[in-house]
TORBAPA-860289 format. One record per atom (N, C-alpha, C): atom name; residue in one letter; x, y, z. Coordinates in nm, 2 decimals, always signed. Example, Ala and Ser with C-alpha at 12.3 -4.5 7.8 and 13.67 -1.06 7.14 Angstrom:
# TORBAPA-860289
+------+------+--------+--------+--------+
: atom : type :      x :      y :      z :
+------+------+--------+--------+--------+
:    N :    a :  +1.32 :  -0.57 :  +0.78 :
:   CA :    a :  +1.23 :  -0.45 :  +0.78 :
:    C :    a :  +1.32 :  -0.33 :  +0.78 :
:    N :    s :  +1.28 :  -0.22 :  +0.71 :
:   CA :    s :  +1.37 :  -0.11 :  +0.71 :
:    C :    s :  +1.29 :  +0.00 :  +0.79 :
+------+------+--------+--------+--------+
# end
This chain:
# TORBAPA-860289
+------+------+--------+--------+--------+
: atom : type :      x :      y :      z :
+------+------+--------+--------+--------+
:    N :    m :  +2.32 :  +0.28 :  +0.46 :
:   CA :    m :  +2.20 :  +0.22 :  +0.39 :
:    C :    m :  +2.10 :  +0.33 :  +0.39 :
:    N :    n :  +2.05 :  +0.39 :  +0.25 :
:   CA :    n :  +1.95 :  +0.47 :  +0.26 :
:    C :    n :  +1.81 :  +0.41 :  +0.28 :
:    N :    t :  +1.73 :  +0.50 :  +0.33 :
:   CA :    t :  +1.59 :  +0.48 :  +0.36 :
:    C :    t :  +1.52 :  +0.39 :  +0.23 :
:    N :    e :  +1.52 :  +0.46 :  +0.13 :
:   CA :    e :  +1.44 :  +0.41 :  +0.03 :
:    C :    e :  +1.48 :  +0.25 :  -0.01 :
:    N :    l :  +1.61 :  +0.22 :  +0.03 :
:   CA :    l :  +1.66 :  +0.08 :  -0.02 :
:    C :    l :  +1.61 :  -0.02 :  +0.10 :
:    N :    m :  +1.61 :  +0.04 :  +0.21 :
:   CA :    m :  +1.55 :  -0.04 :  +0.32 :
:    C :    m :  +1.40 :  -0.05 :  +0.31 :
:    N :    k :  +1.34 :  +0.03 :  +0.27 :
:   CA :    k :  +1.20 :  -0.01 :  +0.26 :
:    C :    k :  +1.17 :  -0.08 :  +0.12 :
:    N :    a :  +1.25 :  -0.10 :  +0.02 :
:   CA :    a :  +1.25 :  -0.19 :  -0.10 :
:    C :    a :  +1.29 :  -0.33 :  -0.02 :
:    N :    y :  +1.38 :  -0.33 :  +0.07 :
:   CA :    y :  +1.40 :  -0.46 :  +0.11 :
:    C :    y :  +1.30 :  -0.52 :  +0.19 :
:    N :    s :  +1.26 :  -0.46 :  +0.28 :
:   CA :    s :  +1.14 :  -0.50 :  +0.38 :
:    C :    s :  +1.02 :  -0.52 :  +0.28 :
:    N :    e :  +0.99 :  -0.46 :  +0.17 :
:   CA :    e :  +0.87 :  -0.48 :  +0.09 :
:    C :    e :  +0.90 :  -0.61 :  +0.03 :
:    N :    y :  +1.02 :  -0.66 :  -0.04 :
:   CA :    y :  +1.07 :  -0.75 :  -0.09 :
:    C :    y :  +1.07 :  -0.88 :  -0.01 :
:    N :    a :  +1.08 :  -0.84 :  +0.13 :
:   CA :    a :  +1.09 :  -0.97 :  +0.23 :
:    C :    a :  +0.98 :  -1.03 :  +0.26 :
:    N :    i :  +0.85 :  -0.91 :  +0.28 :
:   CA :    i :  +0.72 :  -0.96 :  +0.29 :
:    C :    i :  +0.66 :  -1.03 :  +0.21 :
:    N :    r :  +0.68 :  -0.97 :  +0.07 :
:   CA :    r :  +0.62 :  -1.04 :  -0.06 :
:    C :    r :  +0.67 :  -1.16 :  -0.06 :
:    N :    m :  +0.80 :  -1.18 :  -0.04 :
:   CA :    m :  +0.85 :  -1.32 :  -0.06 :
:    C :    m :  +0.80 :  -1.42 :  +0.06 :
:    N :    l :  +0.77 :  -1.36 :  +0.17 :
:   CA :    l :  +0.72 :  -1.46 :  +0.27 :
:    C :    l :  +0.57 :  -1.50 :  +0.22 :
:    N :    i :  +0.51 :  -1.41 :  +0.15 :
:   CA :    i :  +0.35 :  -1.44 :  +0.12 :
:    C :    i :  +0.37 :  -1.55 :  +0.01 :
:    N :    v :  +0.46 :  -1.53 :  -0.07 :
:   CA :    v :  +0.48 :  -1.62 :  -0.19 :
:    C :    v :  +0.53 :  -1.79 :  -0.12 :
:    N :    y :  +0.59 :  -1.78 :  -0.03 :
:   CA :    y :  +0.64 :  -1.91 :  +0.05 :
:    C :    y :  +0.52 :  -1.96 :  +0.11 :
:    N :    i :  +0.44 :  -1.88 :  +0.18 :
:   CA :    i :  +0.33 :  -1.93 :  +0.24 :
:    C :    i :  +0.23 :  -2.00 :  +0.14 :
:    N :    g :  +0.21 :  -1.93 :  +0.04 :
:   CA :    g :  +0.13 :  -1.97 :  -0.08 :
:    C :    g :  +0.17 :  -2.11 :  -0.14 :
:    N :    i :  +0.32 :  -2.14 :  -0.15 :
:   CA :    i :  +0.37 :  -2.25 :  -0.19 :
:    C :    i :  +0.34 :  -2.34 :  -0.09 :
:    N :    a :  +0.37 :  -2.33 :  +0.06 :
:   CA :    a :  +0.33 :  -2.44 :  +0.14 :
:    C :    a :  +0.16 :  -2.47 :  +0.14 :
:    N :    a :  +0.06 :  -2.36 :  +0.13 :
:   CA :    a :  -0.05 :  -2.37 :  +0.13 :
:    C :    a :  -0.10 :  -2.48 :  +0.00 :
:    N :    l :  +0.00 :  -2.45 :  -0.12 :
:   CA :    l :  -0.04 :  -2.53 :  -0.24 :
:    C :    l :  +0.00 :  -2.68 :  -0.19 :
:    N :    l :  +0.11 :  -2.70 :  -0.13 :
:   CA :    l :  +0.19 :  -2.84 :  -0.12 :
:    C :    l :  +0.07 :  -2.90 :  -0.02 :
:    N :    l :  +0.05 :  -2.82 :  +0.08 :
:   CA :    l :  -0.08 :  -2.88 :  +0.17 :
:    C :    l :  -0.19 :  -2.92 :  +0.10 :
:    N :    g :  -0.26 :  -2.86 :  +0.00 :
:   CA :    g :  -0.35 :  -2.89 :  -0.06 :
:    C :    g :  -0.34 :  -3.03 :  -0.16 :
:    N :    i :  -0.24 :  -3.04 :  -0.22 :
:   CA :    i :  -0.21 :  -3.13 :  -0.31 :
:    C :    i :  -0.19 :  -3.25 :  -0.21 :
:    N :    g :  -0.10 :  -3.28 :  -0.10 :
:   CA :    g :  -0.09 :  -3.36 :  -0.01 :
:    C :    g :  -0.20 :  -3.41 :  +0.03 :
:    N :    a :  -0.30 :  -3.34 :  +0.09 :
:   CA :    a :  -0.43 :  -3.36 :  +0.13 :
:    C :    a :  -0.51 :  -3.46 :  +0.00 :
:    N :    l :  -0.51 :  -3.40 :  -0.11 :
:   CA :    l :  -0.55 :  -3.47 :  -0.21 :
:    C :    l :  -0.47 :  -3.63 :  -0.22 :
:    N :    i :  -0.36 :  -3.61 :  -0.20 :
:   CA :    i :  -0.28 :  -3.74 :  -0.23 :
:    C :    i :  -0.30 :  -3.84 :  -0.11 :
:    N :    w :  -0.30 :  -3.78 :  +0.02 :
:   CA :    w :  -0.37 :  -3.88 :  +0.10 :
:    C :    w :  -0.51 :  -3.91 :  +0.10 :
:    N :    q :  -0.61 :  -3.88 :  +0.05 :
:   CA :    q :  -0.75 :  -3.88 :  +0.02 :
:    C :    q :  -0.74 :  -3.98 :  -0.10 :
:    N :    f :  -0.66 :  -3.97 :  -0.19 :
:   CA :    f :  -0.64 :  -4.08 :  -0.27 :
:    C :    f :  -0.59 :  -4.21 :  -0.25 :
:    N :    i :  -0.47 :  -4.20 :  -0.14 :
:   CA :    i :  -0.42 :  -4.34 :  -0.11 :
:    C :    i :  -0.50 :  -4.40 :  -0.03 :
:    N :    h :  -0.62 :  -4.31 :  +0.05 :
:   CA :    h :  -0.70 :  -4.40 :  +0.15 :
:    C :    h :  -0.82 :  -4.44 :  +0.08 :
:    N :    y :  -0.85 :  -4.39 :  -0.04 :
:   CA :    y :  -0.93 :  -4.45 :  -0.13 :
:    C :    y :  -0.88 :  -4.58 :  -0.19 :
:    N :    l :  -0.77 :  -4.57 :  -0.25 :
:   CA :    l :  -0.69 :  -4.68 :  -0.29 :
:    C :    l :  -0.68 :  -4.81 :  -0.20 :
:    N :    q :  -0.68 :  -4.77 :  -0.07 :
:   CA :    q :  -0.65 :  -4.90 :  +0.07 :
:    C :    q :  -0.80 :  -4.92 :  +0.10 :
:    N :    y :  -0.89 :  -4.88 :  +0.11 :
:   CA :    y :  -1.05 :  -4.89 :  +0.15 :
:    C :    y :  -1.14 :  -4.88 :  +0.07 :
:    N :    a :  -1.12 :  -4.85 :  -0.05 :
:   CA :    a :  -1.24 :  -4.82 :  -0.15 :
:    C :    a :  -1.35 :  -4.70 :  -0.09 :
:    N :    v :  -1.32 :  -4.64 :  -0.01 :
:   CA :    v :  -1.40 :  -4.53 :  +0.07 :
:    C :    v :  -1.32 :  -4.40 :  +0.02 :
:    N :    w :  -1.40 :  -4.29 :  -0.01 :
:   CA :    w :  -1.35 :  -4.14 :  -0.04 :
:    C :    w :  -1.36 :  -4.10 :  +0.12 :
:    N :    k :  -1.25 :  -4.07 :  +0.16 :
:   CA :    k :  -1.28 :  -3.97 :  +0.29 :
:    C :    k :  -1.28 :  -3.82 :  +0.25 :
:    N :    p :  -1.39 :  -3.77 :  +0.28 :
:   CA :    p :  -1.40 :  -3.66 :  +0.26 :
:    C :    p :  -1.32 :  -3.54 :  +0.39 :
:    N :    l :  -1.28 :  -3.43 :  +0.32 :
:   CA :    l :  -1.20 :  -3.34 :  +0.41 :
:    C :    l :  -1.28 :  -3.19 :  +0.39 :
:    N :    p :  -1.39 :  -3.17 :  +0.43 :
:   CA :    p :  -1.46 :  -3.05 :  +0.45 :
:    C :    p :  -1.37 :  -2.94 :  +0.50 :
:    N :    l :  -1.38 :  -2.81 :  +0.46 :
:   CA :    l :  -1.34 :  -2.69 :  +0.55 :
:    C :    l :  -1.36 :  -2.68 :  +0.70 :
:    N :    m :  -1.51 :  -2.74 :  +0.70 :
:   CA :    m :  -1.54 :  -2.74 :  +0.83 :
:    C :    m :  -1.44 :  -2.82 :  +0.96 :
:    N :    t :  -1.36 :  -2.91 :  +0.89 :
:   CA :    t :  -1.28 :  -2.99 :  +0.97 :
:    C :    t :  -1.17 :  -2.91 :  +1.03 :
:    N :    f :  -1.12 :  -2.81 :  +0.97 :
:   CA :    f :  -1.02 :  -2.74 :  +0.98 :
:    C :    f :  -1.08 :  -2.58 :  +1.07 :
:    N :    m :  -1.18 :  -2.58 :  +1.10 :
:   CA :    m :  -1.24 :  -2.44 :  +1.14 :
:    C :    m :  -1.20 :  -2.46 :  +1.31 :
:    N :    p :  -1.17 :  -2.32 :  +1.35 :
:   CA :    p :  -1.15 :  -2.31 :  +1.52 :
:    C :    p :  -1.30 :  -2.36 :  +1.59 :
:    N :    e :  -1.27 :  -2.42 :  +1.68 :
:   CA :    e :  -1.40 :  -2.48 :  +1.75 :
:    C :    e :  -1.52 :  -2.38 :  +1.76 :
:    N :    k :  -1.49 :  -2.26 :  +1.80 :
:   CA :    k :  -1.55 :  -2.16 :  +1.83 :
:    C :    k :  -1.66 :  -2.14 :  +1.72 :
:    N :    i :  -1.58 :  -2.11 :  +1.60 :
:   CA :    i :  -1.66 :  -2.09 :  +1.47 :
:    C :    i :  -1.74 :  -2.20 :  +1.46 :
:    N :    r :  -1.69 :  -2.30 :  +1.45 :
:   CA :    r :  -1.76 :  -2.45 :  +1.41 :
:    C :    r :  -1.87 :  -2.45 :  +1.49 :
:    N :    l :  -1.89 :  -2.42 :  +1.61 :
:   CA :    l :  -2.00 :  -2.40 :  +1.72 :
:    C :    l :  -2.11 :  -2.32 :  +1.69 :
:    N :    w :  -2.07 :  -2.21 :  +1.62 :
:   CA :    w :  -2.14 :  -2.10 :  +1.58 :
:    C :    w :  -2.21 :  -2.14 :  +1.45 :
:    N :    v :  -2.15 :  -2.20 :  +1.38 :
:   CA :    v :  -2.18 :  -2.21 :  +1.24 :
:    C :    v :  -2.30 :  -2.34 :  +1.27 :
:    N :    q :  -2.28 :  -2.41 :  +1.34 :
:   CA :    q :  -2.35 :  -2.54 :  +1.36 :
:    C :    q :  -2.48 :  -2.51 :  +1.43 :
:    N :    y :  -2.45 :  -2.43 :  +1.55 :
:   CA :    y :  -2.56 :  -2.37 :  +1.63 :
:    C :    y :  -2.57 :  -2.26 :  +1.68 :
:    N :    p :  -2.63 :  -2.18 :  +1.58 :
:   CA :    p :  -2.64 :  -2.02 :  +1.57 :
:    C :    p :  -2.73 :  -1.97 :  +1.67 :
:    N :    s :  -2.69 :  -1.84 :  +1.74 :
:   CA :    s :  -2.78 :  -1.79 :  +1.82 :
:    C :    s :  -2.84 :  -1.68 :  +1.76 :
:    N :    s :  -2.75 :  -1.60 :  +1.67 :
:   CA :    s :  -2.80 :  -1.50 :  +1.58 :
:    C :    s :  -2.74 :  -1.50 :  +1.48 :
:    N :    w :  -2.79 :  -1.39 :  +1.36 :
:   CA :    w :  -2.73 :  -1.42 :  +1.23 :
:    C :    w :  -2.72 :  -1.56 :  +1.18 :
:    N :    i :  -2.85 :  -1.62 :  +1.17 :
:   CA :    i :  -2.89 :  -1.75 :  +1.12 :
:    C :    i :  -2.88 :  -1.75 :  +0.99 :
:    N :    g :  -2.93 :  -1.67 :  +0.92 :
:   CA :    g :  -2.90 :  -1.67 :  +0.75 :
:    C :    g :  -2.75 :  -1.69 :  +0.74 :
:    N :    l :  -2.69 :  -1.61 :  +0.78 :
:   CA :    l :  -2.51 :  -1.59 :  +0.75 :
:    C :    l :  -2.47 :  -1.74 :  +0.82 :
:    N :    s :  -2.50 :  -1.79 :  +0.90 :
:   CA :    s :  -2.46 :  -1.90 :  +0.97 :
:    C :    s :  -2.51 :  -2.04 :  +0.87 :
:    N :    q :  -2.61 :  -2.02 :  +0.81 :
:   CA :    q :  -2.66 :  -2.13 :  +0.72 :
:    C :    q :  -2.54 :  -2.12 :  +0.56 :
:    N :    i :  -2.53 :  -2.01 :  +0.52 :
:   CA :    i :  -2.43 :  -1.98 :  +0.43 :
:    C :    i :  -2.30 :  -2.04 :  +0.45 :
:    N :    l :  -2.24 :  -2.01 :  +0.53 :
:   CA :    l :  -2.15 :  -2.05 :  +0.59 :
:    C :    l :  -2.11 :  -2.19 :  +0.63 :
:    N :    r :  -2.22 :  -2.25 :  +0.67 :
:   CA :    r :  -2.23 :  -2.39 :  +0.70 :
:    C :    r :  -2.22 :  -2.48 :  +0.58 :
:    N :    n :  -2.32 :  -2.41 :  +0.45 :
:   CA :    n :  -2.30 :  -2.47 :  +0.33 :
:    C :    n :  -2.17 :  -2.49 :  +0.25 :
:    N :    i :  -2.10 :  -2.35 :  +0.28 :
:   CA :    i :  -1.96 :  -2.35 :  +0.23 :
:    C :    i :  -1.87 :  -2.43 :  +0.30 :
:    N :    f :  -1.86 :  -2.44 :  +0.43 :
:   CA :    f :  -1.78 :  -2.51 :  +0.49 :
:    C :    f :  -1.79 :  -2.65 :  +0.48 :
:    N :    e :  -1.89 :  -2.72 :  +0.47 :
:   CA :    e :  -1.91 :  -2.86 :  +0.46 :
:    C :    e :  -1.92 :  -2.90 :  +0.32 :
:    N :    f :  -1.91 :  -2.82 :  +0.22 :
:   CA :    f :  -1.91 :  -2.87 :  +0.09 :
:    C :    f :  -1.81 :  -2.85 :  +0.01 :
:    N :    v :  -1.74 :  -2.74 :  +0.05 :
:   CA :    v :  -1.60 :  -2.73 :  -0.01 :
:    C :    v :  -1.47 :  -2.80 :  +0.04 :
:    N :    p :  -1.43 :  -2.89 :  -0.01 :
:   CA :    p :  -1.30 :  -2.93 :  +0.02 :
:    C :    p :  -1.19 :  -2.87 :  +0.07 :
:    N :    a :  -1.14 :  -2.91 :  +0.17 :
:   CA :    a :  -1.03 :  -2.82 :  +0.20 :
:    C :    a :  -0.91 :  -2.85 :  +0.14 :
:    N :    s :  -0.89 :  -2.92 :  +0.05 :
:   CA :    s :  -0.77 :  -2.95 :  -0.04 :
:    C :    s :  -0.79 :  -2.85 :  -0.14 :
:    N :    l :  -0.90 :  -2.83 :  -0.21 :
:   CA :    l :  -0.94 :  -2.73 :  -0.31 :
:    C :    l :  -0.94 :  -2.60 :  -0.26 :
:    N :    a :  -0.96 :  -2.56 :  -0.13 :
:   CA :    a :  -0.94 :  -2.43 :  -0.08 :
:    C :    a :  -0.81 :  -2.39 :  -0.05 :
:    N :    m :  -0.71 :  -2.50 :  +0.02 :
:   CA :    m :  -0.58 :  -2.48 :  +0.03 :
:    C :    m :  -0.49 :  -2.45 :  -0.13 :
:    N :    i :  -0.55 :  -2.55 :  -0.22 :
:   CA :    i :  -0.48 :  -2.52 :  -0.36 :
:    C :    i :  -0.51 :  -2.40 :  -0.41 :
:    N :    l :  -0.65 :  -2.34 :  -0.41 :
:   CA :    l :  -0.66 :  -2.19 :  -0.46 :
:    C :    l :  -0.62 :  -2.07 :  -0.39 :
:    N :    f :  -0.60 :  -2.11 :  -0.23 :
:   CA :    f :  -0.54 :  -2.01 :  -0.17 :
:    C :    f :  -0.38 :  -1.97 :  -0.20 :
:    N :    g :  -0.33 :  -2.13 :  -0.21 :
:   CA :    g :  -0.20 :  -2.12 :  -0.24 :
:    C :    g :  -0.16 :  -2.09 :  -0.40 :
:    N :    i :  -0.23 :  -2.09 :  -0.49 :
:   CA :    i :  -0.22 :  -2.04 :  -0.63 :
:    C :    i :  -0.26 :  -1.90 :  -0.59 :
:    N :    m :  -0.33 :  -1.84 :  -0.56 :
:   CA :    m :  -0.35 :  -1.69 :  -0.55 :
:    C :    m :  -0.22 :  -1.60 :  -0.47 :
:    N :    l :  -0.17 :  -1.67 :  -0.37 :
:   CA :    l :  -0.06 :  -1.61 :  -0.31 :
:    C :    l :  +0.06 :  -1.65 :  -0.40 :
:    N :    v :  +0.08 :  -1.75 :  -0.45 :
:   CA :    v :  +0.17 :  -1.77 :  -0.57 :
:    C :    v :  +0.17 :  -1.66 :  -0.68 :
:    N :    g :  +0.05 :  -1.65 :  -0.72 :
:   CA :    g :  +0.04 :  -1.53 :  -0.83 :
:    C :    g :  +0.07 :  -1.43 :  -0.81 :
:    N :    r :  +0.12 :  -1.36 :  -0.67 :
:   CA :    r :  +0.16 :  -1.24 :  -0.66 :
:    C :    r :  +0.32 :  -1.22 :  -0.66 :
:    N :    k :  +0.38 :  -1.35 :  -0.70 :
:   CA :    k :  +0.51 :  -1.36 :  -0.76 :
:    C :    k :  +0.55 :  -1.26 :  -0.87 :
:    N :    k :  +0.44 :  -1.21 :  -0.96 :
:   CA :    k :  +0.48 :  -1.12 :  -1.05 :
:    C :    k :  +0.48 :  -0.98 :  -1.00 :
:    N :    k :  +0.42 :  -0.91 :  -0.91 :
:   CA :    k :  +0.42 :  -0.81 :  -0.84 :
:    C :    k :  +0.57 :  -0.80 :  -0.77 :
:    N :    l :  +0.63 :  -0.93 :  -0.71 :
:   CA :    l :  +0.74 :  -0.94 :  -0.64 :
:    C :    l :  +0.86 :  -0.92 :  -0.76 :
:    N :    d :  +0.85 :  -0.96 :  -0.86 :
:   CA :    d :  +0.93 :  -0.94 :  -0.98 :
:    C :    d :  +0.95 :  -0.83 :  -1.00 :
:    N :    a :  +0.81 :  -0.74 :  -1.03 :
:   CA :    a :  +0.80 :  -0.59 :  -1.08 :
:    C :    a :  +0.88 :  -0.50 :  -0.98 :
:    N :    l :  +0.85 :  -0.54 :  -0.84 :
:   CA :    l :  +0.90 :  -0.45 :  -0.73 :
:    C :    l :  +1.07 :  -0.47 :  -0.76 :
:    N :    k :  +1.12 :  -0.59 :  -0.76 :
:   CA :    k :  +1.26 :  -0.62 :  -0.76 :
:    C :    k :  +1.31 :  -0.54 :  -0.91 :
:    N :    s :  +1.26 :  -0.53 :  -1.01 :
:   CA :    s :  +1.32 :  -0.45 :  -1.13 :
:    C :    s :  +1.28 :  -0.31 :  -1.10 :
:    N :    k :  +1.16 :  -0.28 :  -1.06 :
:   CA :    k :  +1.16 :  -0.12 :  -1.03 :
:    C :    k :  +1.27 :  -0.06 :  -0.95 :
:    N :    y :  +1.30 :  -0.13 :  -0.81 :
:   CA :    y :  +1.40 :  -0.07 :  -0.73 :
:    C :    y :  +1.55 :  -0.10 :  -0.78 :
:    N :    s :  +1.57 :  -0.19 :  -0.83 :
:   CA :    s :  +1.70 :  -0.22 :  -0.94 :
:    C :    s :  +1.73 :  -0.10 :  -1.03 :
:    N :    s :  +1.62 :  -0.08 :  -1.09 :
:   CA :    s :  +1.64 :  +0.02 :  -1.21 :
:    C :    s :  +1.65 :  +0.16 :  -1.17 :
:    N :    d :  +1.57 :  +0.18 :  -1.05 :
:   CA :    d :  +1.58 :  +0.33 :  -0.98 :
:    C :    d :  +1.70 :  +0.37 :  -0.93 :
:    N :    t :  +1.78 :  +0.22 :  -0.86 :
:   CA :    t :  +1.87 :  +0.27 :  -0.75 :
:    C :    t :  +2.00 :  +0.18 :  -0.80 :
:    N :    g :  +2.01 :  +0.10 :  -0.92 :
:   CA :    g :  +2.12 :  +0.04 :  -0.96 :
:    C :    g :  +2.17 :  -0.07 :  -0.87 :
:    N :    v :  +2.08 :  -0.10 :  -0.75 :
:   CA :    v :  +2.11 :  -0.18 :  -0.65 :
:    C :    v :  +2.02 :  -0.30 :  -0.68 :
:    N :    k :  +2.08 :  -0.44 :  -0.68 :
:   CA :    k :  +1.97 :  -0.56 :  -0.68 :
:    C :    k :  +1.92 :  -0.57 :  -0.53 :
:    N :    v :  +1.79 :  -0.58 :  -0.53 :
:   CA :    v :  +1.75 :  -0.60 :  -0.38 :
:    C :    v :  +1.79 :  -0.72 :  -0.34 :
:    N :    e :  +1.79 :  -0.84 :  -0.41 :
:   CA :    e :  +1.90 :  -0.96 :  -0.34 :
:    C :    e :  +2.03 :  -0.94 :  -0.28 :
:    N :    d :  +2.09 :  -0.82 :  -0.33 :
:   CA :    d :  +2.22 :  -0.78 :  -0.30 :
:    C :    d :  +2.24 :  -0.72 :  -0.16 :
:    N :    i :  +2.14 :  -0.66 :  -0.09 :
:   CA :    i :  +2.13 :  -0.57 :  -0.01 :
:    C :    i :  +2.14 :  -0.68 :  +0.14 :
:    N :    e :  +2.24 :  -0.64 :  +0.22 :
:   CA :    e :  +2.26 :  -0.71 :  +0.33 :
:    C :    e :  +2.22 :  -0.62 :  +0.43 :
:    N :    i :  +2.16 :  -0.66 :  +0.56 :
:   CA :    i :  +2.12 :  -0.59 :  +0.67 :
:    C :    i :  +2.23 :  -0.63 :  +0.78 :
+------+------+--------+--------+--------+
# end
């Protein structure tokens, strides 16, 4: 197998992995919204899921109780406390899934250059 084909396959595999991660993030965001909606229907109380909920403890503690970079911590606290995690996951997923156009362009470029479809390459 020539080096250019191997490079094409590895680029394709990495980009495909990014697209799958984007799909997972999109589904997690939609799932979080559905969970919040079901909770609301059951208890008539909207359960917020801010980004701060999913931050690592070290970052969360620094943002809430900064010892330096106080202005930056205030900006991040406002973002992490007020942006819903479901919205962030959905937007992140859309951004990664949007890279599928580049994936399709990569497939067609290497297919036209070499005459071999990237999907047909076996390792």
